[in-house]
C-alpha positions as CSV (number, residue, x, y, z in Angstrom):
1,M,-0.7,-27.0,-13.6
2,D,-2.5,-29.9,-14.0
3,S,-6.4,-30.6,-13.3
4,A,-5.5,-32.8,-10.1
5,E,-3.8,-29.8,-8.6
6,V,-6.6,-27.5,-9.1
7,E,-9.2,-30.0,-8.1
8,G,-7.0,-30.7,-4.6
9,G,-7.0,-26.7,-4.2
10,A,-10.9,-26.4,-4.6
11,D,-11.2,-29.6,-2.3
12,L,-9.2,-27.8,0.4
13,F,-11.1,-24.2,0.2
14,L,-14.3,-26.3,0.3
15,E,-13.9,-27.8,3.5
16,L,-12.5,-24.2,5.0
17,A,-15.9,-23.3,3.6
18,G,-17.8,-24.9,6.6
19,E,-18.0,-22.7,9.7
20,T,-18.3,-25.5,11.8
21,R,-14.8,-27.4,10.0
22,R,-13.2,-23.7,10.6
23,L,-14.1,-23.9,14.1
24,M,-12.6,-27.0,14.8
25,L,-9.7,-26.5,13.2
26,E,-8.6,-23.8,14.9
27,S,-9.6,-25.4,18.4
28,L,-7.6,-28.5,17.7
29,A,-4.7,-26.2,16.7
30,R,-4.7,-24.9,20.6
31,R,-5.2,-28.5,21.8
32,P,-6.1,-31.9,20.7
33,A,-9.6,-33.0,21.9
34,R,-12.5,-36.1,21.9
35,M,-15.8,-35.4,19.9
36,S,-17.8,-35.3,22.4
37,T,-15.7,-32.3,23.9
38,L,-15.5,-30.4,20.4
39,A,-19.1,-30.9,20.7
40,R,-19.8,-29.0,23.6
41,E,-17.5,-26.3,23.0
42,L,-18.9,-25.7,19.5
43,G,-22.6,-26.2,20.9
44,V,-23.0,-28.8,17.8
45,T,-24.6,-32.5,18.2
46,V,-21.7,-35.1,18.1
47,Q,-23.2,-36.5,15.3
48,D,-22.0,-32.8,13.6
49,V,-18.5,-33.5,14.7
50,H,-18.7,-37.0,13.6
51,R,-19.5,-36.0,10.1
52,N,-17.1,-32.8,9.6
53,V,-14.4,-34.9,11.3
54,N,-14.5,-37.3,8.6
55,R,-14.7,-34.7,5.7
56,M,-11.1,-33.4,7.4
57,M,-9.6,-36.8,7.7
58,G,-10.5,-37.4,4.1
59,A,-8.7,-34.2,3.2
60,G,-5.6,-34.9,5.5
61,L,-6.2,-32.3,7.8
62,V,-7.1,-34.4,11.2
63,E,-6.3,-37.6,12.5
64,R,-7.2,-39.5,15.2
65,N,-5.1,-41.4,18.5
66,D,-6.5,-43.1,21.0
67,G,-9.9,-41.5,20.7
68,M,-8.6,-37.9,20.5
69,L,-8.6,-35.8,17.4
70,H,-5.2,-34.3,16.2
71,L,-4.3,-31.7,13.6
72,T,-1.9,-33.5,11.2
73,E,1.0,-31.0,9.8
74,S,-0.9,-30.2,7.0
75,G,-4.1,-29.1,9.4
76,R,-1.6,-27.3,11.2
77,M,-0.5,-25.5,8.5
78,V,-4.0,-24.7,7.2
79,A,-5.5,-23.6,10.5
80,R,-2.1,-20.9,10.7
81,Q,-3.8,-19.2,7.8
82,I,-7.3,-18.9,9.4
83,S,-6.3,-15.5,10.5
84,Y,-5.3,-14.1,7.1
85,F,-8.9,-14.9,5.7
86,K,-10.9,-13.9,8.7
87,F,-8.8,-10.3,8.4
88,V,-9.6,-10.3,4.7
89,E,-13.3,-11.2,5.4
90,K,-13.5,-8.4,8.5
91,Y,-12.1,-5.7,6.5
92,S,-12.7,-6.2,3.2
93,K,-14.6,-2.9,2.3
94,F,-11.5,-1.1,3.7
95,M,-8.8,-3.1,2.5
96,N,-10.8,-2.8,-1.2
97,S,-10.2,1.2,-1.1
98,H,-6.6,0.6,0.4
99,T,-3.3,-0.8,-0.5
100,L,-1.3,-3.7,0.5
101,A,1.5,-2.7,-2.1
102,P,4.4,-0.9,0.3
103,V,4.0,-4.1,1.9
104,P,6.7,-6.6,1.3
105,E,5.4,-9.5,0.6
106,K,6.9,-11.7,3.8
107,F,4.8,-9.2,5.5
108,A,1.6,-9.5,3.9
109,Q,1.6,-13.1,4.1
110,R,1.2,-12.5,7.9
111,I,-1.8,-9.9,7.4
112,G,-3.8,-12.0,9.5
113,V,-2.2,-10.7,12.9
114,L,-4.2,-7.7,12.2
115,Q,-7.6,-9.1,12.6
116,G,-7.9,-8.8,16.2
117,C,-7.0,-5.0,16.2
118,R,-9.3,-1.8,16.0
119,L,-9.4,-0.2,13.5
120,V,-9.8,3.8,14.3
121,E,-11.7,6.1,11.8
122,S,-11.5,9.7,11.1
123,V,-8.5,12.1,11.4
124,T,-9.5,13.3,14.8
125,L,-10.0,9.9,16.3
126,V,-6.5,8.9,14.7
127,M,-4.9,11.8,16.3
128,Q,-6.0,11.0,19.8
129,E,-5.0,7.4,19.4
130,L,-1.4,8.6,18.1
131,K,-1.0,11.2,20.8
132,R,-1.9,8.5,23.7
133,L,0.0,5.6,22.4
134,E,3.1,7.5,21.9
135,A,3.1,9.5,25.4
136,S,2.3,5.8,26.9
137,A,5.9,4.9,25.9
138,S,7.9,4.1,29.0
139,R,10.9,1.8,26.9
140,R,10.6,2.2,23.3
141,L,8.8,4.1,20.6
142,K,9.3,3.6,16.9
143,I,7.6,5.7,14.6
144,A,7.7,5.8,10.6
145,A,5.6,8.9,9.7
146,T,4.8,10.7,6.5
147,Q,3.6,13.7,8.3
148,A,5.0,15.2,11.4
149,W,3.0,17.4,14.1
150,P,4.2,19.9,16.3
151,E,2.3,17.9,19.2
152,E,3.8,15.0,18.4
153,G,7.6,16.6,18.4
154,S,6.9,17.8,21.8
155,I,5.9,14.1,22.7
156,L,9.4,12.9,21.2
157,V,11.3,15.4,23.4
158,D,9.4,14.6,26.5
159,R,9.7,10.9,26.2
160,A,13.6,10.7,25.1
161,S,14.4,13.2,28.0
162,R,13.1,10.7,30.4
163,G,15.0,7.9,28.7
164,V,12.9,6.4,26.4
165,E,14.5,4.9,23.4
166,V,13.2,6.4,20.2
167,W,13.8,5.6,16.5
168,V,12.5,7.6,13.5
169,I,11.8,7.1,10.1
170,V,11.1,9.6,7.3
171,G,11.1,9.5,3.9
172,H,11.7,12.6,1.6
173,N,7.9,12.7,0.8
174,T,7.5,13.0,4.6
175,V,5.6,16.3,5.1
176,F,7.3,18.6,8.2
177,P,5.5,21.8,9.4
178,K,8.3,24.7,9.3
179,N,7.7,25.6,13.3
180,V,8.6,21.9,13.7
181,V,11.8,22.3,11.9
182,E,12.7,25.7,13.2
183,E,11.7,24.7,16.6
184,I,11.3,21.0,17.7
185,V,14.0,19.5,16.0
186,P,16.9,21.5,17.5
187,L,15.5,21.0,20.7
188,I,15.6,17.0,19.9
189,E,18.9,17.4,18.5
190,K,20.3,18.8,21.8
191,L,18.9,16.1,24.0
192,P,21.7,13.9,25.8
193,T,19.3,10.6,24.3
194,A,18.5,12.2,21.2
195,P,16.1,9.9,18.6
196,R,18.0,7.9,16.5
197,N,16.6,9.1,12.7
198,R,16.8,7.5,9.5
199,M,15.6,8.4,6.1
200,V,14.2,6.6,2.8
201,K,13.3,8.1,-0.7
202,Q,9.8,7.2,-0.5
203,L,7.6,6.1,2.7
204,D,4.4,4.7,1.7
205,L,3.0,3.4,5.3
206,A,3.0,4.5,8.8
207,L,4.2,2.5,11.8
208,Y,4.4,3.3,15.0
209,V,5.4,0.9,18.6
210,A,5.1,2.2,21.9
211,D,6.2,-0.9,24.1
212,E,3.7,-3.2,23.8
213,E,1.2,-1.4,21.7
214,A,1.3,-0.5,18.1
215,A,-0.6,1.1,14.7
216,V,-0.2,1.0,11.4
217,M,-1.7,3.3,8.4
218,F,-2.2,1.9,4.6
219,P,-2.4,4.3,1.7
220,N,-5.1,4.7,-0.2
221,R,-5.7,3.6,-3.7
222,N,-3.8,6.6,-4.8
223,G,-0.5,6.0,-2.7
224,E,-1.2,8.0,-0.4
225,V,-1.2,7.0,3.8
226,D,-4.5,7.9,4.8
227,M,-4.2,9.6,8.0
228,G,-8.2,8.8,8.6
229,A,-7.6,5.4,9.3
230,M,-5.2,3.5,11.3
231,F,-5.2,-0.5,13.1
232,V,-4.0,0.1,16.6
233,G,-4.0,-3.2,18.9
234,N,-1.8,-4.7,21.8
235,D,-2.0,-8.4,20.5
236,S,1.9,-9.7,20.7
237,G,1.3,-10.7,17.4
238,F,0.3,-7.4,16.0
239,V,2.8,-5.8,18.2
240,E,5.9,-7.7,17.0
241,W,4.7,-7.6,12.9
242,C,4.8,-3.7,13.3
243,S,8.3,-4.0,14.9
244,D,9.6,-6.3,12.6
245,L,8.3,-4.5,9.6
246,F,9.5,-1.4,11.1
247,D,13.3,-2.8,11.3
248,H,13.3,-4.3,8.1
249,V,12.5,-0.3,6.7
250,W,15.4,0.9,9.2
251,A,17.7,-1.7,7.5
252,R,17.2,0.3,4.1
253,A,17.3,3.5,5.2
254,G,20.0,6.1,4.9
255,P,21.1,9.2,6.6
256,F,18.6,11.7,7.9
257,D,18.6,15.3,6.7
258,V,15.5,17.3,7.9
259,M,16.1,19.6,4.9
260,K,15.2,16.6,2.3
261,T,11.8,16.7,3.2
262,R,8.6,18.3,3.0
263,I,8.6,21.6,4.2
264,A,5.6,23.1,4.7
């Protein structure tokens, strides 16, 4: 990489370092605007907008047409990535104690969709949220879990018996309590609309999609899914991300065999 490429990248990051310029990019990504409109929206002076517009025009991010400010194609590409950096900034402490290693690159690049979620912490609160989310499903329920629990099994039986489409992915490393294997699994298998189950060798994150709400748990730095921390939300982009990631894992999974899980 030559020095011009390095300097170009540095210049772009310098433009994004200004809070006003970042807010202007986000605003113009929604719709074109006049300088006076941007000034009112952002609570700054027209002079501030003018100065920052000139900088962004020089960087090729913004253009002016008939008095209206528009993002260039480059500007739109940059604006799409702002959520990525906002997520990193907002949850840097959490991410530094966890890892995205199991997340395929094409999904890691879309991680910004999580920045509008709630981070629920503590095992008790996570379990409460999971029960609520799973029990709320009226059309579809997708679960990829590394830990099964009796009440969840009862929820799956109830949802499936009510016509909810249920998909479940487990790994050879998924922990199943013995009473779930002996009591709940046989009940599920007898349902007219039994959940569809698949299995992977190693499941390194947990996913839950219930209609228009979703949740995800990431592994800690030891590679173990952290059951005490969960991102949950109903933003359409986040729900789509979780559902797409589930489908990605599902397509690569094989036949389900509960006896190949970790029964405890």
